[in-house]
C-alpha positions in Angstrom: 39.2 98.1 119.3 39.9 97.7 115.6 41.6 101.1 115.5 43.9 100.1 118.3 44.9 96.9 116.5 45.6 98.8 113.3 47.6 101.3 115.3 49.7 98.6 116.9 50.3 96.8 113.6 51.3 100.1 112.0 53.8 100.8 114.8 55.2 97.2 114.5 55.6 97.6 110.8 57.4 101.0 111.2 59.7 99.5 113.9 60.5 96.5 111.6 61.2 98.9 108.7 63.4 101.0 110.9 65.4 97.9 112.1 65.8 96.8 108.4 67.2 100.2 107.5 69.4 100.3 110.6 70.8 96.8 109.7 71.6 97.9 106.2 73.0 101.4 106.9 74.4 101.0 110.4 75.2 97.3 111.0 77.3 98.0 114.0 74.4 99.9 115.8 72.0 97.1 114.8 74.3 94.5 116.2 74.6 96.3 119.6 70.9 96.9 119.8 69.4 93.6 118.4 72.0 91.1 117.2 74.2 90.8 120.3 71.4 90.2 122.9 69.9 87.5 120.7 73.1 85.7 119.8 74.5 85.9 123.3 71.3 84.4 124.7 71.5 81.6 122.1 75.2 80.9 122.9 74.5 80.8 126.7 71.4 78.5 126.4 72.8 76.1 123.9 76.5 76.1 124.9 76.7 72.7 126.5 74.5 70.9 123.9 76.5 72.5 121.0 79.9 71.6 122.4 78.7 68.0 123.0 77.3 67.8 119.4 80.6 69.1 118.0 82.6 66.6 120.0 84.3 69.2 122.1 83.3 67.8 125.5 85.3 65.4 127.7 84.0 62.7 130.1 83.1 63.9 133.6 85.6 63.5 136.4 85.5 60.6 138.8 84.1 62.8 141.5 81.2 63.9 139.3 80.5 60.4 138.2 80.4 59.2 141.8 78.1 62.0 142.8 75.8 61.3 139.8 75.6 57.6 140.8 74.6 58.6 144.4 71.7 60.7 143.2 70.7 58.2 140.5 71.7 60.2 137.4 74.2 59.8 134.6 77.1 62.2 134.6 76.9 64.4 131.5 80.0 65.2 129.4 81.8 68.4 130.5 82.3 71.2 128.0 85.2 73.6 128.1 84.9 76.3 130.8 84.1 79.7 129.3 83.8 83.4 130.2 80.8 85.5 129.5 80.4 86.4 125.8 81.4 90.1 125.6 80.3 92.3 122.6 82.7 93.7 120.0 82.2 96.0 117.1 81.5 93.1 114.8 80.3 90.2 117.0 81.2 88.8 120.4 84.2 87.2 122.0 84.7 84.7 124.9 87.6 82.8 126.3 87.6 79.0 126.6 89.6 76.9 129.0 90.5 73.6 127.2 90.1 70.4 129.1 92.9 67.8 129.5 93.6 66.1 126.2 92.1 68.9 124.0 94.1 70.9 121.4 93.4 74.1 119.5 93.1 72.1 116.3 90.0 70.3 117.7 88.2 73.6 118.0 89.5 75.0 114.7 88.2 71.9 112.9 84.7 72.5 114.5 84.6 76.2 113.8 82.2 75.8 110.8 79.9 73.6 112.8 79.8 76.2 115.6 79.0 78.9 113.1 75.9 77.0 111.8 74.8 76.0 115.3 74.8 79.7 116.5 73.6 81.2 113.2 76.7 83.4 112.9 78.5 84.6 109.9 81.9 83.2 111.0 83.6 81.8 114.0 87.4 82.3 114.5 89.5 80.3 117.0 92.8 81.7 118.2 95.1 80.3 121.0 96.0 83.0 123.5 98.2 81.1 126.0 98.7 77.4 127.0 95.3 75.9 127.8 93.2 79.0 126.7 91.5 79.9 123.5 89.8 82.9 122.2 86.5 82.2 120.4 85.5 85.2 118.2 82.0 85.1 116.7 81.3 87.5 113.7 77.7 88.6 113.4 77.7 89.7 109.7 79.9 90.1 106.7 82.2 92.8 107.8 84.0 92.9 104.5 80.9 93.9 102.5 81.3 97.6 103.4 84.6 98.6 104.9 84.9 102.1 106.4 88.1 103.9 107.2 89.7 103.2 110.5 89.2 106.1 112.9 90.9 104.7 115.9 94.0 106.3 117.3 97.2 104.3 116.7 99.6 104.0 119.5 102.1 101.8 117.8 104.5 104.7 116.9 105.7 105.8 113.5 105.5 103.6 110.4 102.4 101.8 111.8 99.3 102.0 109.7 95.8 100.2 109.9 95.5 99.1 106.3 92.6 96.7 105.9 89.8 95.2 107.9 90.1 91.4 108.4 87.2 89.0 108.3 87.6 88.4 112.1 86.8 92.1 112.8 90.3 93.1 113.6 92.4 95.5 111.5 95.5 94.4 109.6 98.1 96.8 110.7 101.1 97.4 108.5 104.1 97.8 110.9 107.2 98.5 108.9 109.5 97.9 111.8 108.1 94.4 112.4 107.6 93.5 108.7 110.0 95.7 106.8 109.3 94.5 103.2 106.1 93.5 101.5 104.9 92.0 98.3 101.5 93.1 96.9 100.0 91.2 94.0 96.7 91.7 92.2 95.1 91.7 88.7 93.6 94.8 87.1 90.5 96.0 89.0 91.3 93.7 91.9 91.8 96.5 94.5 95.6 96.5 94.5 95.7 100.2 93.6 93.3 101.1 96.4 95.5 99.3 98.9 98.5 101.2 97.6 96.6 104.6 97.9 95.8 103.9 101.5 99.4 103.0 102.2 100.7 106.2 100.5 98.1 108.4 102.2 99.0 107.0 105.6 102.8 107.5 105.0 102.2 111.0 103.5 101.1 112.3 106.9 104.3 111.1 108.6 107.9 112.2 108.4 108.9 109.6 105.9 110.9 109.7 102.6 108.7 108.3 99.9 110.4 106.9 96.8 108.4 105.7 93.8 109.5 103.5 90.9 106.9 103.2 88.2 108.2 102.1 84.8 104.8 102.7 83.1 106.0 106.3 82.6 104.8 107.2 86.1 101.1 106.9 85.4 100.3 105.1 88.6 102.5 107.1 91.0 102.5 110.5 89.3 99.4 111.8 91.1 101.3 111.4 94.4 104.4 113.3 93.1 103.9 116.4 95.4 104.7 114.1 98.4 107.4 111.9 96.7 111.1 112.6 97.3 112.1 110.7 94.2 110.3 109.2 91.2 111.8 107.0 88.5 109.5 106.4 85.4 111.8 104.4 83.2 114.1 101.4 83.7 117.2 103.4 83.2 116.1 106.0 85.8 115.1 103.2 88.1 118.6 101.6 87.8 120.2 105.0 88.7 117.8 105.5 91.6 118.6 102.1 93.1 122.3 103.1 93.0 121.5 106.2 94.9 119.5 104.2 97.5 122.4 101.8 97.9 124.8 104.8 98.5 122.3 106.2 101.1 122.2 102.7 102.8 126.0 102.5 102.9 126.2 106.0 104.5 123.7 105.0 107.1 125.6 101.9 108.0 128.7 104.1 108.4 126.8 106.3 110.8 125.7 103.3 112.8 129.4 102.1 112.9 130.6 105.5 114.0 128.1 105.5 116.8 129.4 102.2 118.0 133.0 103.5 118.2 132.3 106.6 120.3 133.5 104.9 123.5 132.6 102.5 126.3 129.8 104.8 127.5 128.0 105.0 124.2 124.8 103.1 123.7 125.5 100.4 121.1 123.0 99.8 118.3 122.7 97.7 115.2 120.1 99.8 113.4 119.0 103.4 112.9 116.2 103.2 115.5 118.8 102.9 118.2 120.4 106.2 117.3 119.6 109.4 119.1 116.7 111.4 117.6 119.0 114.3 116.6 121.1 112.1 114.3 118.7 109.4 113.3 118.1 109.4 109.5 114.6 109.7 108.2 113.0 106.3 107.2 112.7 105.6 103.5 109.9 103.7 101.9 110.5 102.5 98.4 107.3 101.7 96.4 108.0 99.6 93.2 104.8 99.6 91.1 104.3 96.9 88.4 107.6 95.1 89.1 107.2 93.1 85.9 107.5 96.2 83.8 110.7 97.1 85.6 112.3 93.8 84.6 111.1 93.4 81.1 114.0 92.4 78.8 114.0 92.6 75.0 117.7 92.2 74.4 120.9 90.9 76.1 121.7 94.4 77.4 118.2 94.5 79.0 118.8 91.2 80.7 122.1 92.4 82.2 120.3 95.5 83.5 117.4 93.5 84.8 119.7 91.1 86.7 121.6 94.1 88.1 118.4 95.7 89.4 117.2 92.4 91.0 120.5 92.2 92.7 120.2 95.7 94.0 116.7 95.1 95.3 117.9 92.0 97.1 120.7 94.0 98.8 118.2 96.6 99.9 115.8 93.9 101.1 118.5 92.0 103.0 120.2 95.1 104.6 117.6 97.8 104.4 115.7 97.1 107.6 118.7 98.1 109.8 119.2 101.2 107.7 115.6 102.3 107.9 114.9 101.6 104.2 111.8 99.5 103.4 110.4 98.0 100.2 106.8 97.7 98.9 106.9 95.7 95.7 103.6 95.6 93.7 102.6 93.9 90.5 100.0 91.9 88.6 102.2 88.9 88.7 105.5 87.8 90.2 107.3 84.8 88.9 110.6 83.3 87.8 110.4 85.2 84.5 111.7 88.2 86.4 115.1 86.6 86.0 117.8 85.4 88.4 117.2 86.2 92.0 113.4 86.6 91.8 112.9 83.8 94.3 115.5 85.2 96.6 113.9 88.6 96.4 110.5 87.1 97.2 111.9 85.3 100.3 112.9 88.7 101.7 109.4 90.2 101.2 108.0 88.6 104.3 104.7 90.6 104.2 102.3 89.2 101.6 99.1 90.8 100.2 97.5 88.8 97.4 94.3 90.2 95.7 92.5 88.4 92.9 95.1 87.2 90.4 94.8 86.0 86.8 96.8 82.8 87.2 97.4 80.2 89.9 101.2 80.5 89.7 101.1 84.1 91.0 99.0 83.1 94.0 101.5 80.2 94.7 104.4 82.6 94.3 102.9 84.9 96.8 101.4 82.5 99.4 102.4 78.9 98.8 105.5 79.2 101.0 103.3 80.6 103.8 100.3 78.2 103.5 98.9 76.2 100.6 95.4 76.9 102.0 96.1 80.7 101.6 97.1 80.3 98.0 93.9 78.3 97.3 91.8 81.0 99.0 93.5 83.7 96.8 92.4 81.9 93.7 88.7 81.8 94.9 88.3 85.6 95.4 85.3 86.7 93.3 85.7 89.4 90.7 82.7 91.3 92.1 84.4 91.9 95.4 87.3 94.2 94.5 89.6 95.0 97.4 89.3 91.6 99.1 92.8 90.1 99.6 94.6 87.3 101.4 97.0 88.7 104.0 99.8 86.4 105.0 103.0 86.6 107.0 106.1 84.5 107.5 104.6 82.9 110.6 102.2 80.9 108.5 99.1 82.8 109.5 96.7 84.3 107.0 93.3 85.9 106.8 90.9 87.6 104.4 90.9 91.4 104.5 89.6 94.3 102.6 90.9 97.9 102.5 88.6 100.9 102.6 87.8 102.4 99.2 89.8 105.5 98.4 89.5 107.3 95.1 92.6 108.6 93.2 91.4 112.2 93.6 91.2 111.8 97.4 94.6 110.2 97.7 96.2 112.9 95.4 94.6 115.6 97.5 96.2 114.1 100.7 99.6 114.1 99.1 99.2 117.7 97.9 98.1 118.8 101.4 101.2 117.2 102.9 103.7 118.3 100.3 105.5 120.5 102.9 106.4 117.3 104.9 108.8 116.0 102.2 112.1 115.4 104.1 115.4 116.6 102.7 117.6 113.9 101.3 120.4 115.3 99.1 121.2 112.0 97.4 117.7 111.9 95.9 117.4 115.5 94.8 118.3 114.6 91.2 115.2 112.3 91.1 112.7 114.7 92.7 109.6 115.0 90.5 109.3 118.4 88.8 105.7 118.8 89.9 106.9 118.2 93.5 109.5 120.9 93.3 107.0 123.4 91.9 104.4 122.5 94.6 107.0 122.9 97.3 108.0 126.3 95.9 104.5 127.6 95.8 103.3 126.1 99.1 101.5 128.6 101.3 102.3 128.9 105.0 99.0 127.3 105.9 99.9 124.2 103.9 103.2 123.9 105.8 101.3 122.6 108.9 98.6 120.2 107.7 96.1 119.1 110.2 96.6 115.5 111.5 93.8 113.2 110.6 93.1 109.4 111.0 95.4 107.3 108.9 92.8 106.0 106.5 90.2 108.8 106.7 
């Protein structure tokens, strides 16, 4: 009998140890096996009481009150109708039907109380359609260990899953929906890792990649085999922006010619409406350390700086229709960049703010979207590199973290896809020398790289 008890205790301890290892190494598998059944049962059994305690119930209808009086009972408050809690990769989700007089803000204000009541890591509320909400419960800290996205993207070209949000969804960078983006972050904040993921995702597509890095190219030089142009000084950057403006003007002429072909021609106002055989290749311009680009030590430097800001504003205002997109990165972004800095920021509707050194940079990035988002950006801990606040012009924001990607891995992806560099004659003078050598010595096997997940 004693041996049986020892044997049972040993098995229980082994099972407990296996569950602890599974929870640490494979949290998704642990959630599906253990977490979801327990949390779903807790939600189902305490749903009415929890909603009543959080003030999310409404008085019973007249029919229910009359029926309760007949049987000698008191009519209990009615919680919102719900669907069954369905499991997700990071928690569970269910839809709620709001009662008359309720608003989404009522549930958003009670999200933290629901989180504690159901012992969840987080609860997110999102309106789906009039009268309906989506309640998404997160079982654990999904940002503690972010793995690359392996899902197949069906959004078309220039659509990349960039970072995992704290609600379990992926932040998808869609250049056609949000053409220009501002990325801010202090040293060792994760900004460079986000940029590596972006460049690796674009390197596998038929896209012209243009780099402007006025720190003598130290940040973007490892990706030179896949770049169509690279400017490593302010003077070269000024000349490169002139070439991009010429390319943009030529593309608008092409769109105008298409509109004048006759009554039977399909009219379009951007390059994506052109036939595939004449459509220009999209261009993504990455400006790294924008403050270095606009440093001015003399009056001549100030004139050049103001001229470059004006050129960037023109590209930001008109580039979307021409298929030219901007990614502006830096440690800070403020009025010290000169005239037009605020106007340029207004055109960069996508916002990614990592940990910053000063509050003014966070306000410059996110205050026009949401003051709460700017406050959240200043509270990102230094020991969580890669965590950022993702915002857009709609006023929505969330925390997100991009998968870790080393510089060697990112550079290897760019070298493997060097044969995909499109031909753009106006940028040939700015082609990095290492890229020309790599293209000349590319083997036939390297000309057809194997397609892989975007952030693998």
